[in-house]
N, C-alpha and C positions, 0 to 999 in steps of 0.2 A: 811777517814778511811774505810767507807763502800764501796766506789768505789774501793779501793785497794783490799779489801777482795773479792769482786765480780770478779775483774780482775784475781786474783790468783786462785779462784775456777774455772773460765772459762779455764784458762791455764791448770790446773790440769785435768779437764774433757777432754780437747782436747788431752793432752798427753796420758791419759789413753786409750782413743778411738784409738789413733794411735798405741799404743802398742798392743791392742787387735785386731786391724784390720787385721793383717796377720794371726791371729789364730782364726778368727770368726767361721770357719767351725767346730772347736772342740765343739762349743756350739750350734750346730744345725742351723747355719746360713751359707749360701754360697753366693757367689757373682754371680749375673746374668748378662745379657747383660748390658753394660754401667756401671758396678760396683754396680748396685742396689742390696740390700740385699734380699735374699729369704730364708724363713724358710724351713727346711727339715721336712716334715710331711708325715704321712701315707696318701696314696691316691693322692699324689702330686709329680710330677717329680722334681728331684733336681740333681745337678751336684756335683761330688766328684773328686777331683784332686788326682793323684797318690801320695802315701805316706801320705795323709791327712786322718783325722778321723773326725767323727761328731757323735753327739748324737741327736736322733730325739726328737723334741719338744714333751713333754707330754708322752713319751714312755720310757720304760726301755730297750732301744735298741741303741747300738753303732755300727757304721760301719766304716771300714777303707779299702781304696783301697790299698791293699798290693803292687800289681804290675800287669803289663800286662805280662802274662806268655809266650804268643806267639801271633804274629801278622802276618798272612799270607794273609791278605786281598789284593786283586788285586789293585795295585797302580793306581791312576788317570793317564790317558794317556798311559796305557799299556793294550794290549789285552791279556786276560787270559782265560784259559779253564775253570777254577773254580773261583768263586767269592772270595774264601778264608774265613778265620775265624780269629777272635781275641779272645783269652781266657783271661779273667780277674779274678784275685783272690781277693775276697772280704772277709775280716774277719768281721764276725758279732757276736755280743755278748751282754752281759748285760753292763749297765753303770759301774758297779764295776769291770768289766773285769774278773770275776771269771769263767764264762762259755762262751766259744766261739767256733766258727766253721768257717772253711774256705770254702767258696763257690767258685766253678769254673763256671763262667757264660760266655756265648759265644755270639758273634754277629751273627753268621750264625747257628741258632739253629737247632738241630736235636735230636732224642731220645738219642743218645750217647753224644751229646754236648748241654745241655739245656741252654736256655737264662735266666731261673729262677730256684730258689731253695727255700726250706722252712727252717725256723728256728723258733722254739718255737711259732707257731701260726702266723708267719709272712711269706709272700712270697716276696722275693727280686728278682726283674727283671732288667736285663740290657737292657736299651732302646736304648742306642747309645754309641759309643766310638769315641772320637775325640782326636787328629786330624786324618783325613783319610790319609792313606799313599800316597805319591807322589813318582814317580820314581826317581826324582832328589834330594830327601832329606831324610835323615835318621831321624827317630823320637827318641828323647832322652827319657829315661824312665820317667823322671819327667814331661814331657810335656802332658802325657795322662790325659784326663778327661772323666769319665764315667757318663752318665746320668742314674739314677736309679729311680725305682718306687717301693715303699713298699706298700703292701696291708696286711690287717689283716683278719684272718679267723673268 
């Protein structure tokens, strides 16, 4: 009887983990290289996939990669006059979603197109956007992943 109960609890745990696995980023966990979990924390780079949201561990801060608004980065294998830019829309707000702001962050930063912006004492910085364009392939909106860094003032 004890063995049967242990077996059922193990199955229940595995099933629960599988159900949450695809939604781990909502709880402040993203998947790193090789599928290893990484916590999204202030002062530590993390990745956020298009359309996904996460809440930073120990913070009242929720982020969602709304979409890539524009991607004019020069594709690999093409000679361009300008390196181009990708503009990412990040919705940042409180855990309860009562107060939010959409940040426009850019890969090719300039005073008109910043790579970082502020929200309630936090600075949100776009570190990288993947995949990088290739001339032979169009990137679908859901394929984008932004690497972000949050710092606290």
